[in-house]
BAVEX-556760 format. One record per atom (N, C-alpha, C): x negated, y, z; residue in three letters. Coordinates in steps of 0.1 Angstrom, whole numbers, plus 5000, padded with zeros to 4 digits. Each point is the difference from the previous one (the first is absolute). Layout:
<zalos>
XYZALA;...
</zalos>
This chain:
<zalos>
499249885000MET;500850125000MET;499150125000MET;500450104992ARG;499250124999ARG;500450095011ARG;499050045008ARG;500350085012ARG;499350134999ARG;499250034990GLY;499250125000GLY;499750054986GLY;499150104999LEU;499750064988LEU;498550004999LEU;499449964989LYS;498550004999LYS;499650074987LYS;499150095001THR;499550084989THR;498550015000THR;499350014989THR;498650015000THR;499550114991THR;500950094995HIS;499650104992HIS;499650125008HIS;499350104994ARG;499550115007ARG;501250105002ARG;500250055012THR;501150085004THR;499650115009THR;500350134997PRO;499650115009PRO;500749975014PRO;499350065010GLN;500549975014GLN;501450055002GLN;500350114995SER;501450065002SER;501049914994SER;499749934990ALA;501049914993ALA;500349885007ALA;499149945008TRP;500349875007TRP;500650035014TRP;499850115005ILE;500550035013ILE;501550015000ILE;500650074989LEU;501450024999LEU;500849874999LEU;499649914991PRO;500849874999PRO;500049935014PRO;498850005007MET;500049935012MET;500950065011MET;500150135000ILE;500950075009ILE;501449974997ILE;500450004987LEU;501349974996LEU;500449865004LEU;499049904998ALA;500349875003ALA;500249985015ALA;499250075008MET;500250005015MET;501350065004MET;500450104993GLY;501350065004GLY;501249914996GLY;499949924990CYS;501149924996CYS;500249885009CYS;498949945005GLY;500149895009GLY;499450035013GLY;500849975011GLY;499550045014GLY;498849925003GLY;499849884994GLY;498849925004GLY;498950014990GLY;500050104991ALA;499050014990ALA;498650045005ALA;499049944994TRP;498650035005TRP;499149994988TRP;498850065001ALA;499149994989ALA;498749945005ALA;499349924991GLN;498849935004GLN;499050014988GLN;498850025003SER;498949994990SER;498949915005SER;499149974992ALA;498949915003ALA;499150055012ALA;499950135001GLY;499150065010GLY;500850045012GLY;499450085009SER;500650055012SER;499550145002SER;500750075009GLY;499650145003GLY;500150084987GLY;498950074998ALA;500050094988ALA;500049924987ALA;499649885001ALA;499949924988ALA;501449964995ALA;501150035008ASN;501349974996ASN;500450094988ASN;499350114998GLY;500350094988GLY;499449954988GLY;499950074990PRO;499449964987PRO;498549975003PRO;499449914992SER;498649975001SER;499250114996SER;498749995002ALA;499150114996ALA;500150034986ALA;500449904992THR;500150034985THR;501350064996THR;500950015011GLY;501350054997GLY;501049904995GLY;499649875000GLU;500949894996GLU;500849955011GLU;501349994998LEU;500949955010LEU;500049854999LEU;499649935011GLU;499949854999GLU;501349935002GLU;500850035010GLU;501349935002GLU;500950075009GLU;501350004997ILE;501050055009ILE;501049895002ILE;500349965013VAL;501049905003VAL;501150075008VAL;501349994995VAL;501150065006VAL;501049895004VAL;500450005013THR;500949905004THR;501250075006THR;501249964995GLY;501250075005GLY;501249905000GLY;501150044996ILE;501249925001ILE;500349924987ILE;499150024990ARG;500349944987ARG;500049855001ARG;499049945008ALA;499949865001ALA;501349945006ALA;500650075010ASP;501249955006ASP;501250004990ASP;500150114992LEU;501050004990LEU;499949904990LEU;498749984995GLU;499849894990GLU;500349865006GLU;499749985013LYS;500349875006LYS;501549985000LYS;500850105003SER;501549985000SER;500549974986SER;499450074990LEU;500549974986LEU;499549864996LEU;498849965005GLU;499549874996GLU;500949895006GLU;500550025012VAL;500949905006VAL;501349984992VAL;500650114995LYS;501250004992LYS;499749934987LYS;498850044994LYS;499749954986LYS;499849855000LYS;499349945011ASN;499749865000ASN;501149925006ASN;501050065005ALA;501149925006ALA;500849924990ALA;500349885003SER;500849924991SER;501550025002SER;500450095009VAL;501450025002VAL;500250155000VAL;501350055001VAL;500350145001VAL;499750045014VAL;499050095001LEU;499550045013LEU;499750155000LEU;500250065012ASP;499650135003ASP;499150005012ASP;499050095000SER;499050005010SER;499750145005SER;499750025012ILE;499650135006ILE;498849975009ILE;499050094998ASN;498749975007ASN;499850115011ASN;498949995007SER;499750095011SER;499950144996SER;499550044989THR;500050144995THR;501350064999THR;500949924993GLU;501450054999GLU;500750015013GLU;499849905009LEU;500650005013LEU;499650125008LEU;498750044998GLY;499550115008GLY;500550134996GLY;500750014989ARG;500550134995ARG;501350045007ARG;500649915006PHE;501450025006PHE;499949995015PHE;500750085008PRO;500049995014PRO;501149905005PRO;499849874996ASP;501049905003ASP;499949955015ASP;501149985006ALA;500049965014ALA;499949855001ALA;500649924990ASP;499949865001ASP;499949954985ASP;499949864999VAL;499749944988VAL;501150024990VAL;501350005005ALA;501150014990ALA;500050144993ALA;499650105007ASP;499850134993ASP;499050004990ASP;498949925002SER;498949994990SER;500549924988SER;500849905002LEU;500549924988LEU;501050084992LEU;500750105006ALA;501050074993ALA;499450084988ALA;498750024999HIS;499350074989HIS;500049914988HIS;500349875001LEU;499949914988LEU;501350004993LEU;500049994987PRO;501350004992PRO;500849875003PRO;501350015000GLY;500849895002GLY;500249965015GLY;499550085009ILE;500149985014ILE;500950105007ILE;500949965007THR;500950095008THR;499949955015THR;500250095009ILE;499849975014ILE;501250055008ILE;500449935010SER;501050055010SER;499250065012SER;500650095006ARG;499350085011ARG;500649985013ARG;499250035010THR;500549995014THR;500750145003THR;500650015012THR;500750125004THR;499050125000THR;498849975003GLY;499050115000GLY;499450034986GLY;500549944990GLY;499550034986GLY;498949924995GLY;499449915008GLU;498949924995GLU;500549884992GLU;499249964990GLY;500349884992GLY;500049885008GLY;500949914997GLN;500149875008GLN;500049884992GLN;501049994991LYS;500149884992LYS;499950034985LYS;499549914992VAL;499750024986VAL;500949924991VAL;500550064990SER;500849934989SER;499150014987SER;500049894993VAL;499349994988VAL;501049984988VAL;500050104991ARG;500850004988ARG;501549985004ARG;500450075011GLY;501449995004GLY;500449895009GLY;499249905001LEU;500349885009LEU;499650035014LEU;500949975010GLY;499750045013GLY;498849935007GLY;499750055012ALA;498849965006ALA;500049855004ALA;501249945001GLN;500249865004GLN;499649914988GLN;499850064988TYR;499649924989TYR;498550014997TYR;499350065008ASN;498550024998ASN;499249925010ASN;498849984997ILE;499049945009ILE;498950105002ILE;499550025012VAL;498950095003VAL;498849915005VAL;498950024994THR;498849925004THR;498950105004THR;499149955008TRP;498850075004TRP;498849924996TRP;499350064990ASN;498949924993ASN;500549874996ASN;501250004993ASN;500649884995ASN;500449905010ASN;500350045012ARG;500549925011ARG;501450065005ARG;500949915002ILE;501450055004ILE;499950075014ILE;500550115001LEU;500050085012LEU;501349985007LEU;499949965013ALA;501249985008ALA;500850135002ALA;501349995002THR;500950125001THR;500750005013THR;500650125003ASP;500850015012ASP;501550004997ASP;500349954988ASP;501450004995ASP;500449855000ASP;501449985001ASP;500449865000ASP;500049944986ASP;499650084990GLY;499749954987GLY;498550004997GLY;499750024987ARG;498650004997ARG;499550144996ARG;501050105000ASP;499650144996ASP;499250065011ASP;499050074996LEU;499150065010LEU;500350155002LEU;500050045013ALA;500250145003ALA;498650065000ALA;499750084989PHE;498650054998PHE;499650105011PHE;500950055007ASP;499650115010ASP;499249945011ASP;499849865001VAL;499149955010VAL;498650014996VAL;499750044987LEU;498750004995LEU;499650154997LEU;499050065007PRO;499550134996PRO;499449994986PRO;500150114992SER;499450004987SER;498549985000SER;499450035011GLU;498550005000GLU;499549855000GLU;500849905003VAL;499549875001VAL;499849934987VAL;500450064989ILE;499849944987ILE;499150094991ILE;499449944990THR;499250074991THR;500650004986THR;500949904998ALA;500649994986ALA;501349925002ALA;500850004990ALA;501349925000ALA;500349974985ALA;500549884998ASP;500449954987ASP;501549965001ASP;500850034990VAL;501449965000VAL;500249924987VAL;500249875002LEU;500249904989LEU;501550014997LEU;500450034988LYS;501450024996LYS;500549894991LYS;499249904998SER;500449884992SER;499449885006SER;500549884997PRO;499549875006PRO;498649974996PRO;499349935008GLN;498649964998GLN;499849865006GLN;499449914993ALA;499949875005ALA;499249995014ALA;499050095001SER;499249995012SER;500650085011SER;501050084998ALA;500650085010ALA;500949915009ALA;500250055013LEU;500849935009LEU;501550004995LEU;500649885003GLU;501449994995GLU;501050075008GLU;501250024995GLY;501150065007GLY;500250154998GLY;499250064991SER;500150144997SER;500950024988SER;501250055002ILE;500950024989ILE;499850154994ILE;499850095010GLY;499850144996GLY;498650034996GLY;499149975009GLY;498650034997GLY;499149965012GLY;498749994998THR;499149975010THR;499150125003THR;500050045012VAL;499150125004VAL;498849945008VAL;498950024994ASN;498749955006ASN;499250125005ASN;499750015013LEU;499350105006LEU;498549955001LEU;499150094996ARG;498649965000ARG;499250085010ARG;499049945006THR;499250085010THR;498550004995THR;499250085007ALA;498750024996ALA;499049895005ALA;498949994993SER;498949915004SER;498850095004SER;499249965009PRO;498850075004PRO;499050014988PRO;500149914991PHE;499150004988PHE;500550094989PHE;501250065002ASP;500550094990ASP;499150134999ASP;499450035012ASN;499150115001ASN;498949975010ASN;499049934995PRO;498949945009PRO;499450125009PRO;499449965011GLY;499450095009GLY;500850035012GLY;499550095008LEU;500750055012LEU;500950124997LEU;501349995003HIS;500950114997HIS;501050015012HIS;500550115003GLY;501050025010GLY;500750134999GLY;501150015006GLY;500850134999GLY;501150015010GLY;500350125004VAL;501150025010VAL;500850124994VAL;501349985001HIS;501050104995HIS;501150025010HIS;500350135002ALA;501150045009ALA;500950104993ALA;501349995003GLU;500950094994GLU;501250025009GLU;500750114999GLY;501250035008GLY;501050084993GLY;501250005005ASP;501150084994ASP;500950055010ASP;500750114997TYR;501050075009TYR;501150054992TYR;501249975004ASN;501350044993ASN;500650115008ASN;500050124995ASP;500550125007ASP;501550005001ASP;500749914992MET;501550005002MET;500449905011MET;499349895001SER;500449905011SER;499150025012SER;498950084998THR;499050025011THR;499449875004THR;499949904991LEU;499349875002LEU;498750004993LEU;499149915004HIS;498749994994HIS;499649864999HIS;498949984992GLY;499449864998GLY;498650014998GLY;499349885001GLN;498649994999GLN;499649874994GLN;498850004994LYS;499549874994LYS;498550005001LYS;499449895003TYR;498549985001TYR;499649874993TYR;499050014991THR;499549884993THR;498550005001THR;499449885000ALA;498649985000ALA;499649874993ALA;498850004995PHE;499649884994PHE;498449995001PHE;499549884999LEU;498649975000LEU;499749884991LEU;499050024991SER;499749894991SER;498549994999SER;499549884999ASP;498549985000ASP;499749874993ASP;498950004992THR;499449884995THR;498549995003THR;499549885001ASP;498650005003ASP;499150024987ASP;498850025002SER;499150044989SER;499949894989SER;500249875004THR;499949904990THR;501349974993THR;501050075004GLY;501349974993GLY;500749875004GLY;499649955012THR;500549875004THR;501350025009THR;499950095009TRP;501150025010TRP;500650144998TRP;501350005003GLY;500750134999GLY;501250005010GLY;500350125005ILE;501150015010ILE;500750134997ILE;501350005002LEU;500850124998LEU;501249995010LEU;500150115007ILE;501250015009ILE;500650145000ILE;501350015000GLY;500750135000GLY;501150005010GLY;500450115005ALA;501050025010ALA;500850124997ALA;501350005003VAL;501050114998VAL;500950015012VAL;500250125005HIS;500950035010HIS;500850124996HIS;501449995001SER;500850124997SER;501150015010SER;500550125002ASP;501050025010ASP;500850124995ASP;501249974995ASN;500850114994ASN;501450015007ASN;500450125002ASN;501350025006ASN;500950074989ASN;501149944997ILE;500850044989ILE;501550015004ILE;500650114995ARG;501450025002ARG;500750004987ARG;501149934998THR;500850004988THR;501450045003THR;500550114993ASP;501350055002ASP;500849954988ASP;501249955002SER;500849954989SER;501550005003SER;500750014989LEU;501549995001LEU;500249854997LEU;500349925010ASN;500149864998ASN;501349954994ASN;501150085002ALA;501249964994ALA;500950124999ALA;500750024989TYR;501050094997TYR;501049944991TYR;500949925005GLN;500949924992GLN;501450054999GLN;500649974989GLN;501450034998GLN;500849875000GLN;501149995007ASN;500849885001ASN;500949994988ASN;499849914991ILE;500949984988ILE;501149905003ILE;499949935011TYR;501049905004TYR;501050055011TYR;499850125003GLY;500950055011GLY;501350054996GLY;500650105006PRO;501350054997PRO;500150054985PRO;501149974994ASN;500250044986ASN;500650144998ASN;500650055011THR;500650134999THR;499650085013THR;500250134998TYR;499950095012TYR;501250105000TYR;500750015011PRO;499849945013PRO;500249854999PRO;499349935010PHE;499949864999PHE;501449935002PHE;500950065007ASP;501349945003ASP;501050024988ASP;499550074989GLY;500850034989GLY;501150115002GLY;499950075011SER;501050105002SER;499750134992SER;501050094999GLY;499850124993GLY;499849984985GLY;499050054995ASN;499749994985ASN;498649934999ASN;500049865002PRO;498749935000PRO;499350014986PRO;498750015001ARG;499150014989ARG;499249884998ARG;499849954988PRO;499149884999PRO;498650025003PRO;499449905006LEU;498650015005LEU;499249904992LEU;498850044995ALA;499049914994ALA;499149955010ALA;499750085010ALA;499049975011ALA;500250095011ALA;499649965012THR;500150085012THR;498649995008THR;499650105007PRO;498850005008PRO;500049885009PRO;498949935001CYS;500049885009CYS;498950015010CYS;498750004995CYS;498949985010CYS;498850094996CYS;499650075010ILE;498850094998ILE;499049975011ILE;498849964996THR;498949975009THR;498750074996THR;499450075009PHE;498750064996PHE;499250015013PHE;498650014998GLY;499250005011GLY;498549994996GLY;499249965010SER;498550004998SER;499549865005SER;498949964993ILE;499349885004ILE;498650035003ILE;499549965011TYR;498650035004TYR;499249874999TYR;498950014993ASP;499049894999ASP;498750045007ASP;499449915007GLU;498750015005GLU;499249884994GLU;499550024988LYS;499449894993LYS;498549995002LYS;499549895006LYS;498649985002LYS;499649884992LYS;498850024994ARG;499449894992ARG;498649985003ARG;499649885003ASP;498649965002ASP;499649894991ASP;498950004994ALA;499649904991ALA;498549985000ALA;499549884999VAL;498649964999VAL;499849904989VAL;499150024991SER;499749914990SER;498549994998SER;499649884995GLY;498549994998GLY;499749874993GLY;498849994996SER;499549874994SER;498549995003SER;499649875000ILE;498649965001ILE;499749914988ILE;498950034992GLU;499749924989GLU;498649955000GLU;499849884996TRP;498749944999TRP;499749954986TRP;498950044994ARG;499749974987ARG;498649945000ARG;499949875003PRO;498649945001PRO;499349994987PRO;500849984989THR;499449994987THR;500850084991THR;499650024987ASP;500750074990ASP;501349934996ASP;500149875003THR;501149924995THR;501049965011THR;499750045013LEU;500949975011LEU;500450125008LEU;501350025003LYS;500450115008LYS;501149955010LYS;499850035012ILE;500949965011ILE;500450125008ILE;501450025001ALA;500450125007ALA;501249965010ALA;499950075011VAL;501149995010VAL;500650145002VAL;501250024998ASP;500650135001ASP;501349995008ASP;500550115005GLY;501250005009GLY;500650145000GLY;501350005005LEU;500850125001LEU;500849995013LEU;500250115007TRP;500950005012TRP;500650145000TRP;501350005001THR;500750135001THR;501149995010THR;500350125006ARG;501150015010ARG;500850124997ARG;501349994998LEU;500950114997LEU;500950015012LEU;500150125006GLN;500950035011GLN;500950114995GLN;501349984998ASP;500850104994ASP;501450015008ASP;500050045012PRO;501250015007PRO;500850124995PRO;501349984998GLN;500850114994GLN;501250025010GLN;500350135001VAL;501250045008VAL;500850094991VAL;501349964999GLY;500950084992GLY;501150075008GLY;500250134998TYR;501150075007TYR;500950064989TYR;501349965002ASN;501050044990ASN;501350045006ASN;500650104993GLU;501450045003GLU;500949934990GLU;501149945005SER;500949934992SER;501450055002SER;500750044989TYR;501350055000TYR;500949914992TYR;501049945007TYR;501049924993TYR;501450065002TYR;500750024989PHE;501250075000PHE;501249915003PHE;500750035011PRO;501249915004PRO;501250044991PRO;500849904996TYR;501250024992TYR;501249975009TYR;501150054996GLY;501349975006GLY;500550115010GLY;500649955011SER;500650105009SER;499349995014SER;500050115007ASP;499450015013ASP;501049945011ASP;499650015013GLN;500849945010GLN;501450065002GLN;500250124994ASN;501350075001ASN;500849984987ASN;499549914991GLY;500749984988GLY;499850104989GLY;499150105003ASN;499750104990ASN;498849954991ASN;500050054987PRO;498949964991PRO;498750055006PRO;499049914998THR;498650035004THR;499450104991THR;500450014987TRP;499550094991TRP;500950124998TRP;499350125000ASN;500750134999ASN;499350094991ASN;500750104995ASN;499450104992ASN;499149954989ASN;500449904993ALA;499249934989ALA;500050094988ALA;498850004993THR;499950074987THR;499949894989THR;500850014990TYR;500249904990TYR;499550054987TYR;499049924994GLN;499550044986GLN;499849884992GLN;500749994989ASN;499849904990ASN;500149865006ASN;500949975009GLY;500249875006GLY;499049975011GLY;499350105005ILE;499149985011ILE;500250105011ILE;499949955012ILE;500050095012ILE;498750075001ILE;499950134998SER;498750075001SER;499850085013SER;501050005008GLY;499950075013GLY;501249955009GLY;499749985013VAL;501049965009VAL;499650025014VAL;501050015009SER;499850005015SER;500649875005SER;499249935008VAL;500349865004VAL;500150005016VAL;501249965005ASN;500149985014ASN;499649865004ASN;499949975013ASP;499749875006ASP;498649954994ASP;499150094998PHE;498749974994PHE;499049975011PHE;499149914997GLN;498949965009GLN;498750004993GLN;499150115003PRO;498749994994PRO;499149905007PRO;499349934991GLU;499249885006GLU;498550034998GLU;499249965010MET;498650004999MET;499549864998MET;499249984989VAL;499549874996VAL;498550005002VAL;499549915008ASN;498649985002ASN;499649864996ASN;498949994992ASN;499549874996ASN;498550005000ASN;499549895004THR;498549995001THR;499649874992THR;498750004995MET;499449894994MET;498649985005MET;499749885006ALA;498749985006ALA;499249914991ALA;499650064988ARG;499249924990ARG;498650005004ARG;499449885001LYS;498649985003LYS;499649884992LYS;498950014992VAL;499649904991VAL;498549985001VAL;499649885002ASP;498649964999ASP;499849914988ASP;499050044991THR;499849924988THR;498549975000THR;499749874996SER;498549965000SER;499849914988SER;498849994995LEU;499649914990LEU;498549975001LEU;499649885000VAL;498649965000VAL;499849904989VAL;498950014993GLY;499749914989GLY;498649974998GLY;499749884993LEU;498749964996LEU;499949984986LEU;499150064993ASN;499949984985ASN;498549964997ASN;499949904991ALA;498749964995ALA;500149994985ALA;498950054994LYS;500050004985LYS;498649954996LYS;500049894991TRP;498849934996TRP;499949994985TRP;499050054995GLN;499749984985GLN;499249884999GLN;500749894997ALA;499449874999ALA;499049994989ALA;500450054988THR;499150004988THR;500250134993THR;499450024990SER;500150134992SER;501450024995SER;500749894999ARG;501450014995ARG;501149975010ARG;499749925010LEU;501049965010LEU;499950085013LEU;501150065004THR;500150075013THR;501249955008THR;499749975013LEU;501149955009LEU;500250105011LEU;501250015005ALA;500350095011ALA;501049935010ALA;499750015012LEU;500949955011LEU;500450115009LEU;501350005003ASP;500550115009ASP;501049935010ASP;499950035013ALA;500949955010ALA;500350125009ALA;501350015005TYR;500450125007TYR;501149965009TYR;500350095010ARG;501150005009ARG;500550145002ARG;501350024999SER;500650135002SER;501249995009SER;500250105008ALA;501150005010ALA;500650145002ALA;501250005003ALA;500750135004ALA;501049975011ALA;500050095009ASP;500949995012ASP;500750135003ASP;501449985001ARG;500850125003ARG;501049965011ARG;499650025013PRO;500849965011PRO;501150115004PRO;501050004991GLU;501050115002GLU;501449965005GLU;500249865001GLY;501349955003GLY;500650065013GLY;501250055000GLY;500650055011GLY;499550135006GLY;499150074992LYS;499450135005LYS;500550124993LYS;500849994990ASP;500650114993ASP;501350035007ASP;500450135001THR;501250045007THR;500950084991THR;501350005002PHE;500950084994PHE;501150045010PHE;500350135001MET;500950045011MET;500950124994MET;501249995003THR;500950114997THR;500750055013THR;500150135002ALA;500650055013ALA;500850124996ALA;501050035008GLY;500850124999GLY;500250075013GLY;500650125000LEU;500250075012LEU;501049935009LEU;499850005013VAL;500949945009VAL;501350085000VAL;501149935001SER;501350075001SER;500949935010SER;500750085008ALA;500949955010ALA;501349954995ALA;500250024987THR;501349964994THR;499749884991THR;501149934996PRO;499849884992PRO;499850034985PRO;500050134997TYR;499950044986TYR;498950114999TYR;499550024988ALA;498950104998ALA;500750145001ALA;499250105005GLU;500550135003GLU;499450114991GLU;499149974992ASP;499350104992ASP;500650034987ASP;499650114994ILE;500550054987ILE;498850024990ILE;500249954988LEU;499050014990LEU;500550104989LEU;499350104997ASN;500350094988ASN;499049974989ASN;500549964989MET;499149964988MET;500450084988MET;499150054992SER;500250054987SER;498949984991SER;500249964988ASP;499049974990ASP;499350134996ASP;498749984996SER;499250124995SER;499649974986SER;500050104991VAL;499749984986VAL;498549975000VAL;499649894993ARG;498649964999ARG;499350005013ARG;500649955011GLY;499449995013GLY;500749905009GLY;499449995012LEU;500749915010LEU;501250075005LEU;501049925005PRO;501250055005PRO;499750085013PRO;500950105003SER;499950085012SER;500849935011SER;499349975011LEU;500649925011LEU;500050085013LEU;501150005007ASN;500150075013ASN;500949925009ASN;499449965012VAL;500749925009VAL;500350095013VAL;501249995004ALA;500450085012ALA;500449905011ALA;499650035013ILE;500249915011ILE;500750075011ILE;501149955006PRO;500650075011PRO;499149995012PRO;499950115008PRO;499150005012PRO;500549905010PRO;501349975000SER;500549905010SER;499449864998SER;499749974988GLN;499449874997GLN;498649985007GLN;499450125003LEU;498750005006LEU;500150035015LEU;501350005005GLY;500250035014GLY;499850155004GLY;500250094990LEU;499750145002LEU;501350074998LEU;500150125006GLY;501250094998GLY;499850094989GLY;498750034996ALA;499750084989ALA;498749964993ALA;499850044988CYS;498749964993CYS;498850075007CYS;498949935000PRO;498850075005PRO;499650124991PRO;499350095006SER;499750134993SER;499349974987SER;500650074989GLY;499449994987GLY;500449884992GLY;501049925005THR;500349884993THR;501550004995THR;500750115001ALA;501450004996ALA;500149984984ALA;501049934996SER;500349974986SER;500450134993SER;499650024988SER;500450124992SER;501249974991SER;500449875000THR;501149964991THR;501349965008THR;499849955013ASN;501149965008ASN;500050065013ASN;500950095003ALA;500050075013ALA;500249915011ALA;499250035011GLY;500149915012GLY;499249884999GLY;499449974989TYR;499149884999TYR;498550045000TYR;499249905002CYS;498550025000CYS;499549954987CYS;498950064995SER;499349954988SER;499149885003SER;500249894994TYR;499249885002TYR;498550034996TYR;499850074989THR;498750034996THR;499350095011THR;500650105005ALA;499450095010ALA;499749925013ALA;500949915004LEU;499849925012LEU;498849914998LEU;499849944988MET;498849924997MET;498750085000MET;500150114993ASN;498850084999ASN;499550065014ASN;501050035008SER;499650055013SER;499549905010SER;500249874996GLY;499549895009GLY;501049965011GLY;501250064999PHE;501049985010PHE;500549855000PHE;500049944988LEU;500549864998LEU;498949905002LEU;498850045004ASN;498949915002ASN;500149945014ASN;501249945003ASP;500249945013ASP;500949874997ASP;499549895005ASN;500749874997ASN;501550005005ASN;500350085009LYS;501450005006LYS;501050044989LYS;499650074990TYR;500950054990TYR;500249904988TYR;499349895001TRP;500049904989TRP;500449865004TRP;500649934991SER;500449865002SER;499849924987SER;499549885002THR;499649924988THR;501349954993THR;499949994987HIS;501149954992HIS;499549864995HIS;498749994996TYR;499549884995TYR;498549995002TYR;499649885004VAL;498549985003VAL;499649874993VAL;498950004993GLY;499549884994GLY;498549995001GLY;499549885002LEU;498649965000LEU;499849904989LEU;499150024991ASN;499749914990ASN;498650014995ASN;499749944989GLY;498650004995GLY;499549874995GLY;499150004991TYR;499449874995TYR;498649985005TYR;499849875003THR;498649965003THR;499549914989THR;498950044994VAL;499549934988VAL;498649955003VAL;499749884997LYS;498649945000LYS;499849934987LYS;499050054993ASP;499749944987ASP;498649964999ASP;499749874996GLN;498749954999GLN;499849944986GLN;498850024994VAL;499749954987VAL;498649945001VAL;499949884995ARG;498749934999ARG;499849964985ARG;498950024995GLY;499849964986GLY;498549964997GLY;499949924989ILE;498649974996ILE;500149994984ILE;499050054994ASN;500050004985ASN;498649964995ASN;500049924989LEU;498749964994LEU;500250044985LEU;499150094995ASP;500150054987ASP;498649974993ASP;500150004987GLY;498849984992GLY;500150064986GLY;498950044994THR;500050054986THR;498949934993THR;500249964988TYR;499049944991TYR;499950084987TYR;498850054997ASP;499950084988ASP;499749904988ASP;501049994992VAL;499949914988VAL;499250064989VAL;500550124996ASN;499350074989ASN;499949924988ASN;501049934996ALA;500049914988ALA;501350014993ALA;500049994987PHE;501250014992PHE;500850125004PHE;501349985003PHE;500850125004PHE;500250015015PHE;499249925008ILE;500250005014ILE;498850085006ILE;500350105008ASP;499050085006ASP;499749955014ASP;501049985008ARG;499849965014ARG;501249915004ARG;499749905009LEU;501049925005LEU;500150025015LEU;501250045005THR;500250035014THR;500949895006THR;499649945011PHE;500849905006PHE;500050015016PHE;500849935006GLY;500050015015GLY;501349955006GLY;500150005013GLY;501249955007GLY;500050065014GLY;501150005007GLY;500150065013GLY;501249955008GLY;500050025012ASP;501149975009ASP;500250115010ASP;501350035003ALA;500350105010ALA;501249965008ALA;500050025013ALA;501149965008ALA;500450135008ALA;501350025000ARG;500550125007ARG;501149965011ARG;499850065012GLU;501049975010GLU;500550135005GLU;501350034997ASP;500650125003ASP;501149975010ASP;500050075012THR;500949975010THR;500750135004THR;501050044992PRO;500850125004PRO;501049965011PRO;500250105009GLY;501049985011GLY;500850135002GLY;501349995002HIS;500850125002HIS;500649995014HIS;499850105008GLN;500650005013GLN;501050125001GLN;501149985006GLN;501050105000GLN;500949995013GLN;500150115007ARG;501050005011ARG;500850124999ARG;501349995002LEU;500950114998LEU;500850025013LEU;500350135002GLY;500950045011GLY;500950114996GLY;501349995003GLN;500950114995GLN;500850065012GLN;500350124999TRP;500850075010TRP;499449995014TRP;498750025001LEU;499350005012LEU;500250135008LEU;499850005013GLY;500350115008GLY;499050114999GLY;499550065011PRO;499150115000PRO;498849974991PRO;499450104995VAL;498949984990VAL;498849945007VAL;499750035013TRP;498849955006TRP;500049855002TRP;501249945000HIS;500149855001HIS;499549944987HIS;500150074989ALA;499749954987ALA;498650034996ALA;499450115004VAL;498750044995VAL;499050025011VAL;500349955012GLN;499150005011GLN;499550145003GLN;501050095002HIS;499750135004HIS;499350094989HIS;499949954988ARG;499450084989ARG;501050104996ARG;499650124998ARG;500950114996ARG;500449984985ARG;501349994998LEU;500549984987LEU;500150124992LEU;500750115005PRO;500250124991PRO;498650064996PRO;500050054988HIS;498850064995HIS;500450124992HIS;499650125004PRO;500550124993PRO;499749994985PRO;501050034991MET;499850004986MET;499050104996MET;499249974990GLN;499050094995GLN;500650134994GLN;499450115002PRO;500650134994PRO;500249994985PRO;499149934993LEU;500149994985LEU;501349944997LEU;500449895006PHE;501349934996PHE;501250085005PHE;499850075011LEU;501150085005LEU;500450114990LEU;498950054993ARG;500350114990ARG;500549934988ARG;499549894995LEU;500549934988LEU;501449965001LEU;500449965012ALA;501449955002ALA;501050115003ALA;499550125002GLY;500850115003GLY;500650005014GLY;499349935009LEU;500549995014LEU;499750135008LEU;
</zalos>
């Protein structure tokens, strides 16, 4: 492979300095070398330039093209140079730069699962140096957010079948490749640190990476080890549901009195809120290689990662009651009707709900393998590879879901919801609460409702912190669930190539392998309904959480 430029003609000094500077500017790793040292690095005494060697990113780009060119299947490849151009958080984000690849994202916006040519993640196989990587899912699809992008140096996506590829891949095979200490002989090391701060959520994150690589002077032994630690705090605001009920009442008024108008849909469910992630990732990867001769290479390599991603979601949920109240009066009043849809209404017997859900996701992933490659003759090469991979996600029974409403001394809800649609925006919502429901004779200072006289503003009560007391809340529904997944893969492969170079046959490739997978998913769920005081259900954990100002503004509260 051509990695430099050599010239032997006479060149003025000013003419050779400029190309060298330009070459150094184009590649961060560019350097120049001549036969001499010190002052001899310039032109010789005769003014003749002996040699200029420029090393940059061209070799990596050529290598990526060579992989595609020599592949016997439809394949796309991305190498370390291309990976380094993007600030990717995990491997899925890195793969998204390849054509034909789409990814699904977590609540925090990171890439998680990969689809190849429109086929879902469950139809793909993910390998690590051609070894099946265990997953934390009850299927075979890998959640790529367990892998920091720094642990790989290249990735290949096979989009068509190949005899030597692992079976079971309908969509595609994603092979992640790692570095070897002999890719860049000698002693090398590096440390990198970065951080971020979001001025809207006032949350921050940080990442630290380090690596060390060394080979001995004889080119016999080599070692490479790398480590990554990241800790990011993420907030995601979302409108989780704004649904219209197309199966509800057909006319308004609902009882058909007066002059009923036909309805195509009625407001049903509005849920919005924030999800907080504290995502921590730790990863260590490395390899030790022994090359006693030019024809024998033995390597032991491994990977260990730990993802801790606890999530806490805080949501407000509004469900519109239909029918009549306890006095036989319609629950809906002052409705605005437009083109078969209720665009504004005041609803009695309304109950605002606070929904709190948590996810205790923690995943440990590991892989260790032994690889030996022996060139038996000038034409015959044999390779043996054995490995074990494991993933553990002990989440069963640790995820929670809770719905709670304001305590009421009456058997019916006492609050009022005022709703009106906004053009090209979220609906305007306003909830009014009678002070008697809170055991008060009058609303606390600054919390009076602007729409319903004698009532308190639910939003003002929440923002003031007045409702941050368990005595005002009672659970409606409590659930504990979650999946525990343990996945183990063991495999061994024997491959060989024989260079025929005769007739129309260039090379003969053969081999065989065996892999065994043990996936033990388990689901644990415990449910409780209509429980009493909140502290009995959440062990004195405070349930109410003031809604964020951003969503209060968006919802018109």
